[in-house]
N, C-alpha and C positions, 0 to 999 in steps of 0.2 A: 554289596555282598548279601546274599539271602541267608538268614539264620535258619539252620535246619532243625535245631533242637535246643532246649535250654541246657546250658552247660551243667552237668551233674554237680560239679563243685559249687556252683552258685546256688543251685537248688538245695543242696545239702546244707550250705551255710544258712539259707533261709529257714530250713527245718529246725536248726538248732539255735534259733534267734535268742531265746531266753529260757530260763527255767520255767517249767509249767506253773502258770498262775491262773487264778480264777478269771473267767472271761471279762468280768466287770473291771478288772484291774489291768487288762492287757491292751495297751495302746496300739499294738500291732494287729489286733483281732480283725479289723475290717480288711487289712491287707491279706491276711491268711485266708479269710473267707472268700475274698475275690480270687486269690490264687487257687483255691479249691474249685471255684467255678470255672476258671480258665483250664485247669487240668481236666475237668469233665468235658469241656468243649473239645480240647485237644484229643482226648480219648476217642470221642465219637468221630471227629474229622479224620484223624490218621487211620482209623479202621476203615472208614468209608472210602478214603482215597488210596487205601492199601499202601501207605507209606511206612517205611521203617523208621525207627527212632525209639526213644525211650518208651517204656511201658507206663503210660500216664496213670493208669489205675494203680499200678504198683507204687509209683511215687506218691500218689494220694495216700495210700496205706502207710507209707513211711512218714508222711506229714502228720497224720493222725497219731501214729505211734510216738513220734517225737514230742508231740504236744501233750500227750497223756491226759486227754480231756476227760471230764466227768461225762456222764451219759447225755446230758442236755447239750453240752458243747460239742460232743462227738456227733450228735444228731444234726447240729447246725452245719458242721463241716460236710457231712454226707449229703445233706439237703442242697448245699451250694454246689457240690460236685454234680449231683443229679440234675440240678437246674441247668448247669452248663451243658451237660450231655443232652438233655431233652430239648433245650432251646434250638439246637441244631438238628436233632432227629426229627423235629416237627417241620423243618424247612427243607432239608436236603435228604433225598433218597438215593441220589447218585452223585458221584464226584464231578462237579462242574467247575468251571473257571472261577465262579464266585466262591465255591466251597474252598478251593485252593487259596484264594485270596484271604478268606477268613482264617484259614489254617495258618498262613504266614503272619497275619496280624496278631493272632492269639499267641503264637510262639513268641513274637516280639513283646507283647504285653506281659506274658508270663516271665520272660527273662528280666524285663524291667522291674516287675513286682518283686521277684526274688532278689535281685541285686539291691534295690532300694530298701527293702525290708531288712536284709542282712546288714547293709551299710548303716542304717539308722538305729537298729535295735540289737545288732550282733554284739557279742561279748568283746 
C-alpha cells in the first residue's frame, strides 16, 4: 500500500513532543531538523507533481510554532526546510517518474520520523 500523506495525527503528536527547551538540551533536535528538511522536500515535490495532500509549508509553520524557538533555532528550522526544497528544485523541473519515487520515499521517511519522534519523546 502506498502512503499518500503523513497522518495528521502522527505529525501533530510529533509537533507536541516536549515543552519548548533550548536546542542544546533537546535530544530530539536532529529529528525535528530532518523532519523540517523532509517537509521542504515534500512541499516542492507535491507542488511540482500537482498532487493533493497536506500543505507541507503550513505544517512546517505549525512545527515552528509548536516548538516556540528562539530566533537562532527558528532560523535552523527554516534553513532545513529551505535546504529540502532547494535540493529538489535544483534537480527536478518537471514531474518525472524519479520525482514521484522521491516523493513516495520522503512521505515514508517523514511518517517514520514523526512516529519515532513522538513515540520516543512524546509525553
